[in-house]
VOPAGU-2260 file (C-alpha; in pm, 1 decimal, decimal comma):
REM VOPAGU-2260
SITE   aa  ch    i         X         Y         Z
SITE  MET   A    0   -7128,8  -17302,1   18493,6
SITE  GLU   A    1   -7327,9  -16975,9   18483,4
SITE  THR   A    2   -7704,8  -17012,4   18458,7
SITE  VAL   A    3   -7927,4  -16765,2   18276,2
SITE  ALA   A    4   -8240,6  -16658,6   18462,3
SITE  ALA   A    5   -8558,0  -16751,3   18280,5
SITE  HIS   A    6   -8740,3  -16456,6   18130,6
SITE  ASP   A    7   -9092,8  -16387,9   18260,9
SITE  PHE   A    8   -9335,1  -16418,9   17968,1
SITE  SER   A    9   -9655,6  -16353,2   18160,0
SITE  MET   A   10   -9883,5  -16089,0   18007,7
SITE  PHE   A   11   -9831,4  -15852,7   18301,4
SITE  ALA   A   12   -9453,8  -15889,3   18283,2
SITE  LEU   A   13   -9453,7  -15830,8   17907,5
SITE  PHE   A   14   -9665,4  -15520,0   17957,1
SITE  MET   A   15   -9438,8  -15381,1   18228,4
SITE  GLN   A   16   -9128,2  -15439,0   18017,3
SITE  ALA   A   17   -9275,5  -15279,7   17705,3
SITE  ASP   A   18   -9188,4  -14935,9   17569,7
SITE  LEU   A   19   -9403,8  -14640,2   17678,3
SITE  VAL   A   20   -9561,4  -14611,6   17333,6
SITE  VAL   A   21   -9644,7  -14983,1   17325,9
SITE  LYS   A   22   -9783,9  -14958,5   17678,2
SITE  SER   A   23  -10009,6  -14672,4   17569,5
SITE  VAL   A   24  -10135,1  -14878,2   17275,6
SITE  MET   A   25  -10205,1  -15177,5   17502,1
SITE  VAL   A   26  -10389,2  -14970,2   17761,5
SITE  GLY   A   27  -10599,2  -14803,4   17491,3
SITE  LEU   A   28  -10692,0  -15138,2   17337,8
SITE  VAL   A   29  -10786,1  -15288,6   17675,7
SITE  ILE   A   30  -11010,3  -14989,1   17749,0
SITE  ALA   A   31  -11163,0  -15016,9   17401,8
SITE  SER   A   32  -11227,2  -15388,2   17454,2
SITE  VAL   A   33  -11405,3  -15324,9   17784,8
SITE  TRP   A   34  -11612,4  -15047,5   17625,9
SITE  VAL   A   35  -11702,8  -15276,4   17333,9
SITE  TRP   A   36  -11846,0  -15537,5   17571,0
SITE  ALA   A   37  -12031,1  -15268,4   17765,6
SITE  ILE   A   38  -12192,7  -15143,7   17442,9
SITE  ILE   A   39  -12283,7  -15497,8   17340,1
SITE  ALA   A   40  -12457,1  -15560,9   17673,2
SITE  ASN   A   41  -12632,2  -15221,9   17659,8
SITE  ARG   A   42  -12760,1  -15266,1   17304,2
SITE  LEU   A   43  -12879,7  -15622,2   17361,4
SITE  ALA   A   44  -13076,9  -15507,5   17664,6
SITE  ALA   A   45  -13212,3  -15203,3   17479,6
SITE  TYR   A   46  -13323,5  -15407,5   17177,9
SITE  GLY   A   47  -13487,1  -15668,6   17397,1
SITE  LYS   A   48  -13678,1  -15395,7   17580,0
SITE  ALA   A   49  -13775,2  -15230,0   17249,9
SITE  LYS   A   50  -13912,4  -15557,2   17112,9
SITE  ARG   A   51  -14124,2  -15613,7   17422,3
SITE  GLU   A   52  -14258,9  -15257,5   17419,2
SITE  MET   A   53  -14341,1  -15277,4   17048,1
SITE  ALA   A   54  -14521,3  -15608,2   17095,3
SITE  ALA   A   55  -14725,5  -15461,8   17382,3
SITE  PHE   A   56  -14814,2  -15149,8   17183,2
SITE  ASP   A   57  -14905,0  -15356,7   16877,8
SITE  ARG   A   58  -15149,7  -15556,7   17087,6
SITE  ALA   A   59  -15304,5  -15238,8   17229,1
SITE  PHE   A   60  -15326,0  -15075,8   16887,2
SITE  ALA   A   61  -15483,9  -15383,3   16728,0
SITE  SER   A   62  -15739,7  -15416,5   17007,9
SITE  GLY   A   63  -15972,8  -15167,6   16841,9
SITE  ARG   A   64  -15965,8  -14915,9   17126,5
SITE  PRO   A   65  -16026,8  -14550,7   17032,5
SITE  LEU   A   66  -15706,2  -14372,7   16937,1
SITE  ALA   A   67  -15781,7  -14090,4   17182,5
SITE  GLU   A   68  -15796,2  -14341,4   17467,6
SITE  LEU   A   69  -15475,6  -14504,8   17352,3
SITE  ARG   A   70  -15306,9  -14166,1   17336,8
SITE  ASN   A   71  -15409,0  -14086,1   17694,7
SITE  ASP   A   72  -15267,2  -14416,2   17816,4
SITE  TYR   A   73  -14925,3  -14366,4   17656,7
SITE  SER   A   74  -14879,4  -13989,1   17684,3
SITE  ALA   A   75  -14814,8  -14004,6   18059,9
SITE  GLY   A   76  -14515,5  -14240,7   18045,3
SITE  ALA   A   77  -14186,9  -14249,7   17857,8
SITE  GLN   A   78  -14231,1  -14270,0   17483,1
SITE  SER   A   79  -14016,4  -14485,2   17261,2
SITE  GLY   A   80  -14048,8  -14690,2   16945,9
SITE  LEU   A   81  -14404,4  -14727,2   16819,7
SITE  SER   A   82  -14559,4  -14523,2   17099,6
SITE  ALA   A   83  -14332,6  -14225,3   17021,2
SITE  VAL   A   84  -14433,7  -14237,6   16654,3
SITE  PHE   A   85  -14800,4  -14272,4   16746,6
SITE  LEU   A   86  -14791,3  -13976,0   16983,8
SITE  ALA   A   87  -14611,4  -13762,1   16723,2
SITE  ALA   A   88  -14895,5  -13830,5   16480,3
SITE  MET   A   89  -15158,1  -13753,1   16744,8
SITE  GLU   A   90  -14986,2  -13424,4   16828,4
SITE  GLU   A   91  -14992,4  -13314,5   16466,3
SITE  TRP   A   92  -15355,3  -13425,3   16435,7
SITE  ASP   A   93  -15453,7  -13213,8   16737,4
SITE  LYS   A   94  -15256,8  -12909,2   16620,9
SITE  SER   A   95  -15406,0  -12921,6   16272,4
SITE  HIS   A   96  -15761,1  -12948,6   16404,5
SITE  ALA   A   97  -15699,5  -12675,2   16660,4
SITE  ALA   A   98  -15578,3  -12444,5   16382,3
SITE  GLN   A   99  -15869,2  -12552,1   16158,1
SITE  ALA   A  100  -15616,3  -12673,6   15901,9
SITE  ALA   A  101  -15727,1  -13034,6   15886,7
SITE  THR   A  102  -15782,4  -13061,6   15512,2
SITE  SER   A  103  -15727,1  -13406,0   15369,7
SITE  VAL   A  104  -15421,8  -13330,5   15155,1
SITE  GLY   A  105  -15261,3  -13081,5   15392,7
SITE  LEU   A  106  -15299,5  -13290,7   15706,9
SITE  GLN   A  107  -15176,1  -13607,0   15538,7
SITE  SER   A  108  -14868,5  -13422,8   15415,5
SITE  ARG   A  109  -14796,2  -13283,2   15763,2
SITE  LEU   A  110  -14854,0  -13623,4   15922,2
SITE  GLU   A  111  -14602,1  -13782,4   15687,4
SITE  ILE   A  112  -14344,2  -13516,6   15775,2
SITE  ALA   A  113  -14407,3  -13553,7   16148,9
SITE  LEU   A  114  -14385,5  -13931,3   16128,1
SITE  ASP   A  115  -14068,0  -13921,6   15917,4
SITE  LEU   A  116  -13906,0  -13705,9   16185,4
SITE  ALA   A  117  -14026,1  -13937,8   16461,5
SITE  VAL   A  118  -13896,7  -14244,3   16277,5
SITE  SER   A  119  -13560,4  -14074,4   16224,3
SITE  GLU   A  120  -13535,9  -13991,3   16594,9
SITE  GLN   A  121  -13615,9  -14347,5   16695,7
SITE  SER   A  122  -13369,7  -14481,7   16439,1
SITE  ALA   A  123  -13094,8  -14266,4   16588,6
SITE  VAL   A  124  -13178,3  -14400,0   16936,1
SITE  LEU   A  125  -13163,2  -14760,8   16818,4
SITE  GLU   A  126  -12836,7  -14712,4   16628,4
SITE  LYS   A  127  -12671,5  -14526,1   16915,6
SITE  ARG   A  128  -12310,6  -14636,1   16985,9
SITE  LEU   A  129  -12299,5  -14881,7   16694,4
SITE  GLY   A  130  -12055,5  -14650,9   16519,3
SITE  PHE   A  131  -11801,4  -14710,2   16796,3
SITE  LEU   A  132  -11820,4  -15085,7   16734,4
SITE  ALA   A  133  -11758,5  -15030,8   16364,1
SITE  THR   A  134  -11462,0  -14804,6   16438,7
SITE  ILE   A  135  -11298,4  -15049,6   16679,0
SITE  GLY   A  136  -11369,9  -15339,9   16446,6
SITE  SER   A  137  -11189,1  -15171,6   16157,9
SITE  ALA   A  138  -10917,4  -14976,0   16341,2
SITE  GLY   A  139  -10836,8  -15210,0   16631,8
SITE  PRO   A  140  -10609,3  -15450,4   16440,0
SITE  PHE   A  141  -10416,8  -15161,6   16284,5
SITE  VAL   A  142  -10366,2  -14991,9   16620,8
SITE  GLY   A  143  -10236,7  -15319,8   16759,3
SITE  LEU   A  144  -10014,4  -15361,6   16452,5
SITE  PHE   A  145   -9871,0  -15015,5   16511,6
SITE  GLY   A  146   -9777,7  -15119,6   16865,9
SITE  THR   A  147   -9622,3  -15439,0   16732,6
SITE  VAL   A  148   -9414,9  -15260,3   16469,2
SITE  TRP   A  149   -9296,5  -15006,4   16724,0
SITE  GLY   A  150   -9206,1  -15279,7   16971,2
SITE  ILE   A  151   -9015,8  -15481,4   16708,8
SITE  MET   A  152   -8821,9  -15169,8   16608,7
SITE  ASN   A  153   -8719,0  -15125,5   16971,8
SITE  ALA   A  154   -8631,6  -15495,0   16998,6
SITE  PHE   A  155   -8404,9  -15480,3   16692,6
SITE  THR   A  156   -8241,0  -15165,8   16827,1
SITE  ALA   A  157   -8170,0  -15343,3   17156,2
SITE  ILE   A  158   -8033,5  -15646,3   16970,1
SITE  ALA   A  159   -7798,2  -15425,8   16770,2
SITE  SER   A  160   -7678,3  -15251,1   17085,0
SITE  ALA   A  161   -7617,3  -15580,9   17265,4
SITE  GLU   A  162   -7453,8  -15735,6   16956,0
SITE  ASN   A  163   -7623,0  -16062,1   17047,9
SITE  THR   A  164   -7877,8  -16236,0   16825,7
SITE  SER   A  165   -7950,1  -16536,2   17045,8
SITE  LEU   A  166   -8313,0  -16638,1   17093,1
SITE  ALA   A  167   -8295,0  -16551,8   17462,8
SITE  VAL   A  168   -8225,3  -16190,3   17366,6
SITE  VAL   A  169   -8468,7  -16164,7   17074,2
SITE  ALA   A  170   -8771,2  -16345,7   17218,4
SITE  PRO   A  171   -8874,7  -16107,4   17500,2
SITE  GLY   A  172   -8886,2  -15800,0   17278,2
SITE  ILE   A  173   -9076,8  -15980,0   17003,3
SITE  ALA   A  174   -9324,1  -16123,6   17257,1
SITE  GLU   A  175   -9390,4  -15777,8   17403,4
SITE  ALA   A  176   -9456,1  -15641,2   17054,8
SITE  LEU   A  177   -9687,7  -15923,9   16950,4
SITE  LEU   A  178   -9896,6  -15877,0   17264,8
SITE  ALA   A  179  -10016,9  -15546,1   17118,0
SITE  THR   A  180  -10148,1  -15723,2   16807,0
SITE  ALA   A  181  -10322,6  -15982,5   17023,0
SITE  LEU   A  182  -10496,6  -15708,3   17221,5
SITE  GLY   A  183  -10599,3  -15535,3   16899,1
SITE  LEU   A  184  -10766,3  -15853,8   16777,5
SITE  LEU   A  185  -10920,0  -15907,7   17120,9
SITE  ALA   A  186  -11099,6  -15575,0   17083,1
SITE  ALA   A  187  -11173,4  -15594,1   16709,1
SITE  ILE   A  188  -11317,2  -15945,1   16668,7
SITE  PRO   A  189  -11612,0  -15910,2   16911,3
SITE  ALA   A  190  -11669,8  -15555,4   16783,2
SITE  VAL   A  191  -11708,1  -15675,4   16423,2
SITE  VAL   A  192  -11930,4  -15970,7   16513,3
SITE  ALA   A  193  -12146,8  -15759,4   16744,3
SITE  TYR   A  194  -12175,0  -15474,1   16493,8
SITE  ASN   A  195  -12306,8  -15705,4   16223,1
SITE  LYS   A  196  -12554,5  -15869,8   16461,2
SITE  LEU   A  197  -12673,8  -15550,5   16628,9
SITE  SER   A  198  -12699,3  -15358,8   16301,2
SITE  ALA   A  199  -12926,2  -15630,3   16162,7
SITE  ASP   A  200  -13139,6  -15619,9   16479,1
SITE  ALA   A  201  -13161,4  -15239,4   16463,8
SITE  ASP   A  202  -13262,1  -15251,0   16096,0
SITE  LYS   A  203  -13545,5  -15491,9   16176,0
SITE  LEU   A  204  -13675,2  -15267,9   16455,1
SITE  ILE   A  205  -13649,4  -14957,6   16237,3
SITE  ALA   A  206  -13834,8  -15133,6   15956,6
SITE  ARG   A  207  -14107,3  -15225,4   16204,4
SITE  ILE   A  208  -14138,1  -14863,1   16318,8
SITE  ASP   A  209  -14143,3  -14738,6   15959,8
SITE  GLY   A  210  -14412,7  -14989,4   15866,5
SITE  PHE   A  211  -14624,9  -14882,0   16162,2
SITE  ALA   A  212  -14586,8  -14516,9   16060,4
SITE  ASN   A  213  -14720,9  -14597,7   15712,8
SITE  ARG   A  214  -15014,9  -14789,6   15860,2
SITE  LEU   A  215  -15090,8  -14500,9   16093,9
SITE  VAL   A  216  -15091,3  -14243,0   15813,1
SITE  ALA   A  217  -15331,1  -14459,1   15613,9
SITE  LEU   A  218  -15561,1  -14503,5   15916,4
SITE  LEU   A  219  -15569,9  -14134,2   16002,0
SITE  SER   A  220  -15624,7  -14042,5   15638,2
SITE  ARG   A  221  -15929,5  -14269,4   15627,1
SITE  GLN   A  222  -16053,4  -14119,5   15954,2
SITE  LEU   A  223  -16021,3  -13769,4   15808,5
SITE  ASP   A  224  -16189,4  -13853,2   15478,0
SITE  ALA   A  225  -16473,6  -14022,9   15662,8
SITE  GLY   A  226  -16512,0  -13724,9   15896,5
SITE  LYS   A  227  -16470,8  -13943,4   16201,7
SITE  ALA   A  228  -16330,3  -13830,9   16533,0
SITE  LEU   A  229  -16055,4  -14015,1   16714,9
């Protein structure tokens, strides 16, 4: 009695037996999945660092030290978050006084513009790469589905050519095709979850920066109206 060799259903074997188009889809989804996890790790580390730096700057700002002294301390190092917004305001303050254009209304208007630009720049830094997570989260399942549909088409073509509809003939082709959908979900699910979480974290940090910018404008406006130096 003739025995039929068992088909290898390991993921590697299914990949090797897949059509070139399906292989390309699988490779692309694996790369996307790795990149998704790299972005997640990068953003978590960046947000943790941003929170610590903001907390440290908040303590220094609330300590009552002169703003000129605070500016000297932070201007030498890398600026980000609250310190970048603070230094942008100090730069505009210095330029306006140097040009003898430090009227109350004019300087406040220029400070608001400078701070809006600084907040926008910091927002872009915090939201960096989140768009890729959103793209993979929405497109990943459909890319995997495309690979599955293509693989099933090839499987049905092979079945028709062999004129054999037994499960032993059908199963390998269907399994190869479904692996593409599984890889699409493997990339999309963490991307969606991470995007929602990281977007919420970024929004909180941006709101904190925006709130600080408003406080800083109010403080500098009072300083100007009172005729006080920094």
